[in-house]
C-alpha positions in Angstrom: -48.2 -36.1 194.5 -48.1 -37.6 191.1 -51.1 -35.6 190.0 -49.5 -32.4 191.2 -46.3 -33.2 189.2 -48.3 -33.9 186.1 -50.4 -30.7 186.5 -47.1 -28.7 186.9 -45.7 -30.4 183.8 -48.8 -29.4 181.8 -48.6 -25.8 183.1 -44.9 -25.7 182.2 -45.6 -27.2 178.8 -48.4 -24.6 178.2 -46.1 -21.8 179.0 -43.4 -23.0 176.8 -45.8 -23.4 173.9 -47.3 -20.0 174.7 -43.9 -18.3 174.3 -43.3 -19.9 170.9 -46.7 -19.3 169.6 -46.8 -15.6 170.8 -43.4 -15.0 169.3 -44.6 -16.3 165.9 -47.9 -14.4 166.0 -46.3 -11.1 167.0 -43.5 -11.3 164.4 -46.0 -12.3 161.7 -48.3 -9.4 162.5 -45.4 -6.9 162.7 -44.2 -7.9 159.3 -47.6 -7.5 157.7 -48.1 -4.1 159.4 -44.5 -2.8 159.1 -45.2 -0.2 156.3 -48.4 0.9 158.0 -46.7 1.3 161.4 -43.5 2.9 160.2 -42.9 6.2 162.0 -46.0 5.7 164.2 -43.9 6.1 167.4 -43.3 9.8 168.3 -39.6 10.7 168.5 -40.2 11.6 172.2 -41.7 8.2 173.1 -38.9 6.3 171.2 -36.3 7.1 173.8 -38.5 5.8 176.6 -39.3 2.7 174.5 -35.6 2.2 173.8 -34.7 2.3 177.5 -37.5 -0.1 178.4 -36.4 -2.5 175.8 -32.8 -2.3 177.0 -33.9 -3.0 180.7 -36.2 -5.9 179.6 -33.4 -7.4 177.4 -31.0 -7.2 180.4 -33.5 -8.9 182.8 -34.3 -11.5 180.0 -30.5 -12.3 179.6 -30.1 -12.5 183.4 -32.8 -15.1 183.7 -31.3 -17.2 180.9 -27.9 -17.0 182.5 -29.2 -18.0 185.9 -31.2 -20.9 184.5 -28.2 -22.0 182.6 -26.0 -21.9 185.8 -28.7 -24.0 187.6 -28.8 -26.5 184.7 -25.0 -26.9 184.8 -24.5 -26.9 188.5 -27.7 -27.3 190.4 -30.6 -29.0 188.5 -32.6 -29.1 191.8 -32.7 -25.3 191.9 -33.6 -25.2 188.2 -36.6 -27.5 188.9 -37.7 -25.2 191.7 -37.4 -22.2 189.6 -39.4 -23.7 186.8 -42.0 -24.9 189.2 -42.4 -21.6 190.9 -45.6 -19.9 189.9 -44.3 -16.3 190.5 -41.1 -17.1 188.5 -43.1 -18.4 185.7 -45.5 -15.4 185.6 -42.5 -13.0 185.8 -40.7 -14.8 182.9 -44.0 -14.8 180.9 -44.6 -11.1 181.4 -40.9 -10.4 180.6 -41.1 -12.5 177.4 -44.1 -10.6 176.3 -42.5 -7.2 177.1 -39.3 -8.3 175.2 -41.2 -9.2 172.1 -43.6 -6.2 172.1 -40.9 -3.5 172.7 -38.5 -5.2 170.3 -41.1 -5.4 167.5 -42.3 -1.9 168.2 -38.8 -0.6 167.8 -38.3 -2.8 164.7 -41.3 -1.1 163.0 -39.6 2.3 163.5 -35.9 1.7 162.7 -34.4 3.4 159.8 -33.4 0.1 157.9 -35.5 -2.8 159.2 -34.2 -5.2 156.5 -30.6 -4.6 157.1 -28.7 -7.9 156.7 -27.0 -7.7 160.2 -30.3 -6.6 161.7 -32.1 -9.6 160.3 -29.4 -12.0 161.4 -29.8 -10.6 164.9 -33.6 -11.1 164.7 -33.0 -14.8 163.6 -30.5 -15.3 166.5 -32.9 -14.0 169.0 -36.0 -16.0 167.7 -33.8 -19.1 167.4 -32.6 -18.7 171.0 -36.1 -18.9 172.6 -37.2 -22.3 171.3 -33.8 -23.7 172.0 -33.9 -22.4 175.5 -37.5 -23.9 175.9 -36.3 -27.3 174.9 -32.9 -27.1 176.6 -34.2 -26.1 180.0 -37.3 -28.3 179.9 -35.5 -31.4 178.7 -32.3 -30.5 180.5 -30.3 -30.5 177.3 -27.2 -28.6 178.3 -25.9 -28.1 174.8 -29.1 -26.5 173.6 -29.3 -24.3 176.6 -25.7 -23.1 176.2 -26.4 -22.5 172.6 -29.5 -20.4 173.3 -27.5 -18.1 175.7 -24.7 -17.8 173.1 -27.2 -16.8 170.5 -28.6 -14.1 172.8 -25.0 -12.7 173.4 -24.4 -13.0 169.6 -27.5 -10.9 168.9 -26.1 -8.2 171.3 -22.8 -8.2 169.5 -24.4 -7.9 166.1 -26.4 -4.9 167.4 -23.1 -3.2 168.3 -21.6 -4.0 164.9 -24.6 -2.5 163.3 -24.1 0.7 165.3 -20.5 0.9 164.0 -21.6 0.4 160.4 -23.0 3.9 160.3 -19.6 5.3 161.1 -17.7 4.7 157.9 -14.9 7.5 157.8 -14.3 9.7 154.8 -10.9 10.0 153.3 -9.0 11.7 156.1 -6.4 12.9 153.6 -8.9 15.1 151.7 -9.3 18.6 152.8 -12.4 20.3 151.4 -12.4 24.1 150.6 -15.4 26.1 151.8 -16.9 25.9 148.4 -16.4 22.2 148.0 -17.8 21.5 151.5 -21.0 23.4 150.5 -21.3 21.2 147.4 -20.8 18.1 149.4 -23.2 19.1 152.2 -26.3 17.4 150.8 -24.3 14.4 149.7 -22.9 13.9 153.2 -26.3 14.4 154.7 -27.8 11.8 152.4 -25.0 9.3 153.3 -25.0 9.8 157.0 -28.4 11.3 158.0 -31.0 10.3 155.5 -31.7 6.8 156.9 -33.2 8.3 160.2 -34.1 11.9 159.2 -35.2 11.3 155.6 -34.3 13.3 152.6 -36.4 16.2 153.7 -35.5 16.0 157.4 -38.9 15.1 158.6 -38.9 11.2 158.5 -38.4 10.9 162.3 -37.3 7.2 162.2 -35.5 5.6 165.1 -36.4 8.4 167.4 -34.9 11.1 165.2 -36.2 14.7 165.5 -37.9 16.5 162.7 -35.2 18.8 161.3 -37.7 21.0 159.5 -39.2 22.2 162.8 -36.1 22.0 165.0 -35.7 24.9 167.5 -32.1 24.1 168.3 -29.6 27.1 168.0 -26.9 26.9 165.5 -24.3 26.0 168.3 -26.6 23.2 169.7 -27.2 21.8 166.2 -23.5 21.7 165.3 -22.7 20.2 168.8 -25.3 17.4 168.3 -23.8 16.5 164.9 -20.4 16.3 166.5 -21.3 14.6 169.7 -24.3 12.6 168.7 -27.3 11.9 171.0 -29.3 8.8 171.7 -28.9 6.4 168.8 -27.3 9.1 166.7 -23.4 8.5 166.7 -20.8 11.2 167.2 -19.8 12.2 163.6 -16.7 14.1 164.9 -15.0 10.7 164.9 -15.4 10.3 161.1 -15.9 13.7 159.6 -13.6 16.7 159.7 -14.7 20.1 160.7 -15.4 21.4 157.3 -17.5 18.3 156.5 -19.5 18.8 159.7 -20.0 22.4 158.8 -21.3 21.3 155.3 -23.9 19.0 156.9 -24.8 21.7 159.4 -25.4 24.3 156.6 -27.6 21.7 154.7 -29.6 21.0 157.9 -30.2 24.7 158.2 -31.3 24.9 154.6 -34.2 22.5 155.1 -35.6 24.2 158.0 -39.0 25.8 157.6 
Protein backbone atom coordinates (compact mmCIF):
# COMPACT_ATOMS: atom_id res chain seq x y z
CA UNK A 1 0.00 0.00 0.00
CA UNK A 2 2.84 2.36 0.92
CA UNK A 3 4.59 1.54 -2.35
CA UNK A 4 1.44 2.33 -4.30
CA UNK A 5 1.11 5.70 -2.56
CA UNK A 6 4.75 6.53 -3.26
CA UNK A 7 4.40 5.58 -6.92
CA UNK A 8 1.26 7.70 -7.28
CA UNK A 9 3.00 10.63 -5.62
CA UNK A 10 5.92 10.31 -8.05
CA UNK A 11 3.52 10.18 -10.99
CA UNK A 12 1.71 13.28 -9.74
CA UNK A 13 5.01 15.05 -9.17
CA UNK A 14 6.13 14.10 -12.68
CA UNK A 15 2.91 15.45 -14.18
CA UNK A 16 3.19 18.70 -12.23
CA UNK A 17 6.79 19.17 -13.37
CA UNK A 18 5.77 18.25 -16.91
CA UNK A 19 3.19 21.05 -17.05
CA UNK A 20 5.64 23.70 -15.87
CA UNK A 21 8.49 22.52 -18.10
CA UNK A 22 6.25 22.24 -21.17
CA UNK A 23 4.83 25.70 -20.51
CA UNK A 24 8.28 27.28 -20.40
CA UNK A 25 9.58 25.40 -23.45
CA UNK A 26 6.58 26.25 -25.62
CA UNK A 27 6.57 29.91 -24.64
CA UNK A 28 10.32 30.19 -25.21
CA UNK A 29 10.05 28.60 -28.66
CA UNK A 30 7.07 30.76 -29.61
CA UNK A 31 8.92 33.89 -28.56
CA UNK A 32 11.92 32.95 -30.72
CA UNK A 33 9.81 32.04 -33.73
CA UNK A 34 7.17 34.78 -33.48
CA UNK A 35 8.33 36.82 -36.47
CA UNK A 36 8.81 33.71 -38.57
CA UNK A 37 5.36 32.34 -37.68
CA UNK A 38 3.46 35.64 -37.95
CA UNK A 39 0.55 35.28 -40.40
CA UNK A 40 1.33 31.58 -40.83
CA UNK A 41 -2.25 30.67 -39.91
CA UNK A 42 -4.69 31.04 -42.84
CA UNK A 43 -7.60 33.32 -42.01
CA UNK A 44 -10.07 30.46 -42.52
CA UNK A 45 -8.25 28.24 -40.01
CA UNK A 46 -7.97 31.03 -37.45
CA UNK A 47 -11.69 30.95 -36.66
CA UNK A 48 -11.56 27.21 -35.99
CA UNK A 49 -8.47 27.67 -33.84
CA UNK A 50 -10.18 30.47 -31.90
CA UNK A 51 -13.25 28.35 -31.12
CA UNK A 52 -11.05 25.40 -30.13
CA UNK A 53 -9.04 27.62 -27.81
CA UNK A 54 -12.20 29.03 -26.21
CA UNK A 55 -13.54 25.52 -25.57
CA UNK A 56 -10.22 24.34 -24.13
CA UNK A 57 -9.99 27.42 -21.89
CA UNK A 58 -13.55 26.85 -20.65
CA UNK A 59 -12.81 23.21 -19.78
CA UNK A 60 -9.49 24.22 -18.22
CA UNK A 61 -11.19 26.79 -15.97
CA UNK A 62 -13.95 24.31 -15.03
CA UNK A 63 -11.32 21.79 -13.90
CA UNK A 64 -9.60 24.43 -11.77
CA UNK A 65 -12.90 25.51 -10.22
CA UNK A 66 -13.91 21.90 -9.46
CA UNK A 67 -10.52 21.17 -7.91
CA UNK A 68 -10.76 24.35 -5.84
CA UNK A 69 -14.24 23.38 -4.62
CA UNK A 70 -12.92 19.94 -3.63
CA UNK A 71 -9.96 21.52 -1.84
CA UNK A 72 -12.19 23.87 0.12
CA UNK A 73 -15.01 21.47 0.94
CA UNK A 74 -13.93 17.87 0.24
CA UNK A 75 -10.21 17.10 0.24
CA UNK A 76 -10.98 13.39 -0.08
CA UNK A 77 -12.55 13.96 -3.50
CA UNK A 78 -9.57 16.09 -4.51
CA UNK A 79 -7.21 13.24 -3.60
CA UNK A 80 -9.33 10.83 -5.64
CA UNK A 81 -9.35 13.20 -8.61
CA UNK A 82 -5.57 13.68 -8.49
CA UNK A 83 -5.01 9.93 -8.12
CA UNK A 84 -7.31 9.05 -11.04
CA UNK A 85 -5.30 8.11 -14.11
CA UNK A 86 -8.03 9.14 -16.64
CA UNK A 87 -8.39 12.50 -14.88
CA UNK A 88 -4.63 13.07 -14.97
CA UNK A 89 -4.39 12.16 -18.65
CA UNK A 90 -7.38 14.39 -19.52
CA UNK A 91 -5.88 17.32 -17.62
CA UNK A 92 -2.49 16.76 -19.25
CA UNK A 93 -3.99 16.70 -22.76
CA UNK A 94 -6.11 19.75 -21.96
CA UNK A 95 -3.06 21.62 -20.63
CA UNK A 96 -1.10 20.86 -23.79
CA UNK A 97 -3.99 21.97 -26.02
CA UNK A 98 -4.43 25.09 -23.89
CA UNK A 99 -0.81 26.07 -24.41
CA UNK A 100 -0.51 25.05 -28.07
CA UNK A 101 -3.71 26.80 -29.21
CA UNK A 102 -2.94 29.85 -27.08
CA UNK A 103 0.60 30.21 -28.40
CA UNK A 104 -0.52 29.55 -31.98
CA UNK A 105 -3.02 32.39 -31.68
CA UNK A 106 -0.45 34.63 -29.99
CA UNK A 107 1.85 34.27 -33.00
CA UNK A 108 -0.93 35.58 -35.23
CA UNK A 109 -2.50 38.40 -33.24
CA UNK A 110 -2.24 41.93 -34.53
CA UNK A 111 -0.39 43.32 -31.50
CA UNK A 112 1.31 40.48 -29.58
CA UNK A 113 3.25 42.85 -27.32
CA UNK A 114 0.30 44.99 -26.24
CA UNK A 115 0.68 45.78 -22.52
CA UNK A 116 -2.68 44.34 -21.48
CA UNK A 117 -2.07 41.24 -23.59
CA UNK A 118 1.31 40.66 -21.94
CA UNK A 119 -0.22 41.11 -18.47
CA UNK A 120 -2.84 38.53 -19.43
CA UNK A 121 -0.10 36.09 -20.50
CA UNK A 122 1.77 36.65 -17.22
CA UNK A 123 -1.46 36.04 -15.25
CA UNK A 124 -2.11 32.76 -17.07
CA UNK A 125 1.48 31.55 -16.74
CA UNK A 126 1.56 32.49 -13.05
CA UNK A 127 -1.71 30.68 -12.34
CA UNK A 128 -0.40 27.29 -13.48
CA UNK A 129 2.54 26.82 -11.06
CA UNK A 130 0.43 28.36 -8.28
CA UNK A 131 -2.27 25.78 -9.01
CA UNK A 132 0.29 22.95 -9.13
CA UNK A 133 1.65 23.87 -5.70
CA UNK A 134 -1.72 24.84 -4.25
CA UNK A 135 -3.55 21.65 -5.16
CA UNK A 136 -0.62 19.32 -4.51
CA UNK A 137 0.34 20.78 -1.13
CA UNK A 138 -3.29 21.70 -0.35
CA UNK A 139 -2.46 25.37 0.08
CA UNK A 140 -5.87 26.96 -0.23
CA UNK A 141 -4.65 30.54 -0.63
CA UNK A 142 -2.41 29.60 -3.58
CA UNK A 143 -5.18 27.57 -5.21
CA UNK A 144 -7.66 30.44 -4.83
CA UNK A 145 -5.09 32.88 -6.23
CA UNK A 146 -4.51 30.65 -9.28
CA UNK A 147 -8.23 30.62 -10.10
CA UNK A 148 -8.49 34.38 -9.53
CA UNK A 149 -5.61 34.93 -11.96
CA UNK A 150 -7.36 32.84 -14.63
CA UNK A 151 -10.53 34.90 -14.30
CA UNK A 152 -8.45 38.09 -14.26
CA UNK A 153 -6.83 36.99 -17.53
CA UNK A 154 -10.30 36.59 -19.05
CA UNK A 155 -11.26 40.07 -17.82
CA UNK A 156 -8.13 41.55 -19.37
CA UNK A 157 -9.00 39.89 -22.68
CA UNK A 158 -12.39 41.63 -22.62
CA UNK A 159 -10.77 44.97 -21.77
CA UNK A 160 -8.37 44.56 -24.69
CA UNK A 161 -11.32 44.00 -27.04
CA UNK A 162 -12.91 47.25 -25.91
CA UNK A 163 -9.67 49.16 -26.40
CA UNK A 164 -10.11 48.92 -30.16
CA UNK A 165 -13.40 50.80 -29.86
CA UNK A 166 -12.28 54.32 -29.06
CA UNK A 167 -15.04 56.64 -30.32
CA UNK A 168 -14.41 59.67 -32.50
CA UNK A 169 -15.70 63.08 -31.53
CA UNK A 170 -19.44 62.53 -31.81
CA UNK A 171 -20.05 66.28 -32.18
CA UNK A 172 -18.04 66.45 -35.40
CA UNK A 173 -19.96 66.01 -38.64
CA UNK A 174 -17.79 65.38 -41.69
CA UNK A 175 -18.77 66.64 -45.10
CA UNK A 176 -18.48 64.16 -47.95
CA UNK A 177 -15.17 65.67 -49.02
CA UNK A 178 -13.73 65.63 -45.52
CA UNK A 179 -14.82 62.02 -44.98
CA UNK A 180 -12.98 61.05 -48.15
CA UNK A 181 -9.83 62.75 -46.89
CA UNK A 182 -10.10 61.04 -43.53
CA UNK A 183 -10.90 57.63 -45.03
CA UNK A 184 -7.32 56.38 -45.04
CA UNK A 185 -6.61 57.97 -41.66
CA UNK A 186 -9.61 56.20 -40.11
CA UNK A 187 -8.63 52.94 -41.78
CA UNK A 188 -5.09 53.18 -40.39
CA UNK A 189 -6.45 53.87 -36.92
CA UNK A 190 -9.06 51.12 -36.76
CA UNK A 191 -8.18 48.54 -39.41
CA UNK A 192 -4.42 48.52 -40.00
CA UNK A 193 -3.57 46.37 -36.94
CA UNK A 194 -5.29 43.30 -38.42
CA UNK A 195 -5.60 44.06 -42.16
CA UNK A 196 -2.29 45.86 -42.61
CA UNK A 197 -1.74 49.15 -44.42
CA UNK A 198 -2.23 47.46 -47.80
CA UNK A 199 -5.15 45.30 -46.64
CA UNK A 200 -3.31 42.01 -47.12
CA UNK A 201 -1.80 41.34 -43.66
CA UNK A 202 -4.46 38.79 -42.59
CA UNK A 203 -3.61 39.00 -38.87
CA UNK A 204 -5.96 37.66 -36.18
CA UNK A 205 -8.06 35.90 -38.80
CA UNK A 206 -8.66 39.03 -40.90
CA UNK A 207 -9.45 38.56 -44.58
CA UNK A 208 -7.32 39.83 -47.44
CA UNK A 209 -9.08 43.03 -48.48
CA UNK A 210 -7.21 43.18 -51.79
CA UNK A 211 -8.84 39.97 -53.01
CA UNK A 212 -12.18 40.29 -51.20
CA UNK A 213 -15.23 39.27 -53.23
CA UNK A 214 -17.81 40.81 -50.91
CA UNK A 215 -20.36 43.11 -52.49
CA UNK A 216 -20.45 46.79 -51.56
CA UNK A 217 -23.44 46.18 -49.30
CA UNK A 218 -21.80 43.19 -47.61
CA UNK A 219 -18.55 45.11 -47.07
CA UNK A 220 -20.29 48.09 -45.51
CA UNK A 221 -22.45 45.82 -43.35
CA UNK A 222 -19.38 44.00 -42.05
CA UNK A 223 -17.72 47.30 -41.13
CA UNK A 224 -20.83 48.32 -39.22
CA UNK A 225 -21.73 45.00 -37.58
CA UNK A 226 -18.30 43.36 -37.28
CA UNK A 227 -17.53 39.66 -37.57
CA UNK A 228 -15.48 37.24 -35.50
CA UNK A 229 -12.86 39.30 -33.65
CA UNK A 230 -13.71 42.39 -35.69
CA UNK A 231 -15.83 44.78 -33.56
CA UNK A 232 -18.96 46.57 -34.74
CA UNK A 233 -17.74 50.02 -35.70
CA UNK A 234 -21.24 51.46 -35.92
CA UNK A 235 -20.89 51.87 -32.15
CA UNK A 236 -18.07 54.40 -32.47
CA UNK A 237 -18.16 55.81 -36.01
CA UNK A 238 -20.89 57.81 -37.66
CA UNK A 239 -22.33 56.93 -41.06
CA UNK A 240 -20.06 59.25 -43.02
CA UNK A 241 -16.96 57.92 -41.30
CA UNK A 242 -17.99 54.36 -42.08
CA UNK A 243 -18.55 55.43 -45.70
CA UNK A 244 -15.05 56.93 -45.71
CA UNK A 245 -13.49 53.67 -44.52
CA UNK A 246 -15.60 51.72 -46.99
CA UNK A 247 -14.41 53.89 -49.89
CA UNK A 248 -10.80 53.43 -48.81
CA UNK A 249 -11.25 49.66 -48.59
CA UNK A 250 -12.63 49.67 -52.13
CA UNK A 251 -9.64 51.68 -53.33
CA UNK A 252 -7.14 49.04 -52.22
CA UNK A 253 -8.88 46.15 -53.96
CA UNK A 254 -7.09 44.68 -56.93
